[in-house]
C-alpha positions in Angstrom: 31.5 -76.4 165.5 28.6 -77.9 167.5 29.7 -80.3 170.2 27.9 -83.5 170.8 27.4 -84.7 174.3 26.8 -88.3 175.4 23.3 -88.6 176.9 23.3 -89.6 180.7 20.0 -90.0 182.4 21.3 -88.9 185.8 22.2 -85.5 184.3 18.6 -84.9 183.3 16.5 -83.1 185.9 13.3 -84.7 184.7 14.7 -88.1 185.4 15.3 -87.2 189.1 11.7 -85.9 189.3 10.4 -89.3 188.2 12.8 -91.2 190.5 11.9 -89.0 193.6 8.8 -91.0 194.8 10.7 -94.3 194.6 13.8 -92.7 196.4 11.5 -91.4 199.1 10.1 -94.9 199.8 13.5 -96.5 199.6 14.9 -93.9 202.1 12.0 -94.4 204.6 11.6 -98.2 204.4 15.2 -99.3 203.6 17.8 -96.6 204.5 16.3 -95.4 207.9 15.7 -99.0 209.1 19.2 -99.9 208.2 20.7 -97.1 210.3 18.1 -97.9 213.1 19.2 -101.5 213.2 22.8 -100.5 213.5 21.9 -98.1 216.3 19.9 -100.8 218.2 22.8 -103.3 217.8 24.9 -101.0 220.0 22.3 -100.7 222.7 20.8 -102.8 225.5 17.8 -105.0 225.0 15.4 -102.4 226.4 13.4 -100.5 223.8 11.9 -98.0 226.3 15.1 -97.2 228.1 18.0 -98.3 225.8 21.6 -98.0 227.2 24.7 -97.9 225.1 26.4 -101.3 225.1 29.2 -100.9 222.7 30.1 -104.1 220.8 28.9 -106.4 223.6 25.9 -107.6 221.5 28.2 -108.5 218.6 30.4 -110.5 220.9 27.5 -112.4 222.4 26.1 -113.2 218.9 29.5 -114.3 217.6 30.0 -116.6 220.5 26.5 -118.1 220.3 26.7 -121.7 218.8 23.1 -121.3 217.5 24.2 -118.4 215.4 27.1 -120.5 214.1 24.7 -123.2 213.1 22.4 -120.6 211.5 25.2 -119.3 209.3 26.3 -122.8 208.5 22.8 -123.8 207.4 22.3 -120.6 205.5 25.5 -121.1 203.6 24.7 -124.7 202.9 21.2 -123.8 201.7 22.7 -121.1 199.3 25.4 -123.3 197.9 22.9 -126.1 197.0 19.7 -124.2 196.1 21.1 -121.5 193.8 23.2 -123.7 191.4 20.7 -126.5 191.3 17.8 -124.1 190.9 19.6 -122.3 188.1 20.5 -125.5 186.3 16.9 -126.9 186.4 15.5 -123.5 185.5 17.7 -123.4 182.4 16.7 -126.9 181.4 13.0 -126.1 181.8 13.3 -122.7 180.1 15.1 -124.2 177.1 12.5 -127.0 176.8 9.6 -124.5 176.9 11.4 -122.1 174.5 11.8 -125.0 172.0 8.1 -125.1 171.5 7.6 -128.7 172.6 4.1 -130.1 172.6 2.1 -128.5 175.5 4.9 -125.8 176.1 2.3 -123.1 176.7 0.5 -125.3 179.3 3.8 -126.0 181.1 4.8 -122.3 181.0 1.5 -121.5 182.8 2.0 -124.3 185.3 5.5 -123.1 186.2 4.3 -119.5 186.5 1.6 -120.3 189.1 3.9 -121.0 192.1 5.3 -117.4 191.6 1.8 -116.1 192.3 1.1 -118.4 195.3 1.7 -117.7 198.9 4.8 -119.4 200.3 2.8 -120.4 203.3 0.2 -122.2 201.2 2.9 -124.0 199.2 4.6 -125.0 202.5 1.3 -126.6 203.7 1.2 -128.6 200.5 4.8 -129.7 200.9 4.2 -130.8 204.5 1.6 -133.3 203.2 3.9 -134.3 200.3 6.8 -135.0 202.7 4.8 -136.6 205.5 6.5 -139.7 206.8 3.3 -141.8 207.0 1.1 -140.8 204.1 3.2 -138.4 202.0 3.2 -138.7 198.3 7.1 -138.5 198.1 7.5 -141.6 200.4 4.8 -143.4 198.4 6.7 -142.8 195.1 10.0 -143.8 196.7 8.4 -147.0 198.0 7.5 -148.0 194.5 11.3 -148.5 193.8 11.9 -149.9 197.3 13.5 -146.8 198.8 12.5 -145.3 202.2 10.3 -144.4 203.9 12.1 -141.2 205.2 11.0 -138.9 208.0 11.6 -135.7 206.1 10.0 -133.5 208.6 10.6 -135.3 211.9 14.2 -136.5 211.4 16.6 -133.7 212.4 19.2 -135.2 210.0 16.7 -134.8 207.1 15.5 -131.3 207.9 18.1 -129.4 205.8 17.7 -131.8 202.9 14.0 -131.3 202.9 14.4 -127.5 203.1 16.9 -127.5 200.2 14.5 -129.5 198.0 11.7 -127.0 198.9 14.0 -124.1 198.2 15.0 -125.4 194.7 11.4 -125.9 193.7 10.2 -122.5 195.0 13.0 -120.7 193.1 12.1 -122.3 189.7 9.2 -120.0 188.8 11.0 -116.7 189.0 14.1 -118.0 187.3 12.1 -119.6 184.4 10.2 -116.4 183.7 13.4 -114.3 183.5 15.3 -116.9 181.5 12.4 -117.2 179.0 12.4 -113.5 178.4 16.1 -113.6 177.8 15.8 -116.5 175.4 13.1 -114.8 173.5 15.0 -111.6 173.1 17.9 -113.3 171.3 18.0 -112.3 167.6 17.0 -115.5 165.6 19.2 -114.4 162.7 22.2 -115.6 164.8 20.8 -119.1 164.7 20.0 -118.9 161.0 23.6 -117.9 160.1 24.9 -120.7 162.4 22.7 -123.2 160.6 24.0 -122.0 157.3 27.6 -122.9 158.5 26.4 -126.3 159.8 26.8 -125.5 163.6 25.6 -128.2 165.9 23.0 -127.6 168.7 25.8 -127.7 171.3 27.8 -125.1 169.4 24.8 -122.8 169.0 24.1 -123.1 172.7 27.7 -122.3 173.9 28.5 -119.7 171.2 25.2 -117.9 170.9 22.7 -118.7 173.7 25.0 -118.7 176.7 26.9 -115.5 175.8 23.6 -113.7 175.2 22.2 -114.8 178.6 25.3 -113.8 180.6 23.8 -110.5 181.9 20.6 -112.3 182.9 22.4 -115.2 184.5 24.6 -112.7 186.4 21.4 -110.9 187.6 19.7 -114.1 188.7 22.8 -115.5 190.4 23.2 -112.4 192.5 19.4 -112.0 193.4 19.1 -115.7 194.1 22.1 -115.8 196.5 20.8 -112.7 198.3 17.3 -114.4 198.6 18.9 -117.6 199.8 20.9 -115.8 202.5 17.6 -114.2 203.6 15.6 -117.4 203.6 12.9 -117.5 206.3 9.4 -118.0 204.8 10.3 -121.5 203.5 11.5 -122.6 206.9 8.5 -121.2 208.7 6.0 -122.7 206.2 7.7 -126.1 205.9 8.2 -126.8 209.6 5.0 -125.1 210.8 6.6 -122.0 212.4 9.6 -123.8 213.8 13.1 -124.4 212.5 12.9 -128.1 212.2 13.4 -130.6 215.0 15.6 -129.1 217.7 16.2 -126.0 215.6 18.4 -128.1 213.2 17.2 -126.1 210.2 17.6 -122.7 211.8 18.8 -120.0 209.3 20.3 -116.6 209.9 17.0 -114.7 209.4 15.1 -117.2 211.6 17.7 -116.7 214.3 17.3 -112.9 214.1 13.5 -113.3 214.3 13.7 -115.5 217.4 16.1 -113.1 219.1 14.0 -110.1 218.4 10.4 -111.3 218.6 10.5 -114.5 220.8 13.4 -113.8 223.2 13.0 -110.0 223.2 16.8 -109.6 222.9 16.5 -106.6 220.6 20.1 -105.6 220.7 21.4 -109.1 219.9 18.8 -109.5 217.2 19.9 -106.3 215.4 23.6 -107.2 215.9 23.0 -110.5 214.1 21.1 -108.6 211.4 24.0 -106.2 210.8 26.4 -109.1 210.6 24.2 -110.8 208.1 24.0 -107.6 206.1 27.7 -107.3 205.9 28.1 -110.9 204.9 25.6 -110.5 202.1 27.2 -107.3 201.0 30.7 -108.8 200.8 29.5 -111.9 199.1 27.5 -110.0 196.6 30.5 -107.8 195.7 32.7 -110.8 195.4 30.2 -112.7 193.3 29.7 -109.7 191.0 33.4 -109.3 190.5 33.8 -113.0 189.7 30.9 -113.1 187.2 32.2 -109.9 185.6 35.6 -111.5 185.0 34.1 -114.6 183.6 31.9 -112.7 181.2 34.9 -110.9 179.6 
């Protein structure tokens, strides 16, 4: 009797041939730099004549108050930007998917920021949040609120960065969520209508369960991106980390240590610590979402 074997792509030689070019690039530009960063984190700050320093760079970084602030700001940014960004993206994706008037126009509008340089967007937001002539303060003034120094007040810097982060995350999230919404079999909704299901019941019983894999993917990728935030800070505060480095993030701290202060060992030690934090948080988040989706 002929046996039937379950197909597995990784057991097919042709699959590995097609994957080989991508694996070579990943090895050269991801794996090697990762090991190189770990090696440099154990050495002195000299590139030409590095000396083995053991864990001294890690101890210096962990004792640095600026690194503590960077981690605190990064965590705060992630906690606020990812949930709010996902919530707003879901609302907008549902509105566009419901074929409201002008939905195609709004879909194009929300897609444009994904194609635009974060530096260009940051320049626009600097004008919008300007304390003297910014549009945001003008609109708030119409309801007798403000004005606020979003960019020049150190206490407002993280709030401004979070608002910018939520907005800049919308485009990618909406695109992915729309693709998920449009892939749901419409027959499910037709059957639900036959049994008189309400809109909320259809959303929680059909839409949300169907989107769990996509929401899981977006949550993980958004949190990873949030922990690696740098471009938004650089663009919004014109190459600085806010007033008095009040909006410094983990990656901005690594950049300053490596390229500005030329403390290469400490910069790579901070990079390794950040890598481990992201790895642990990603594994934890993946396990939680897996349990919730059961």
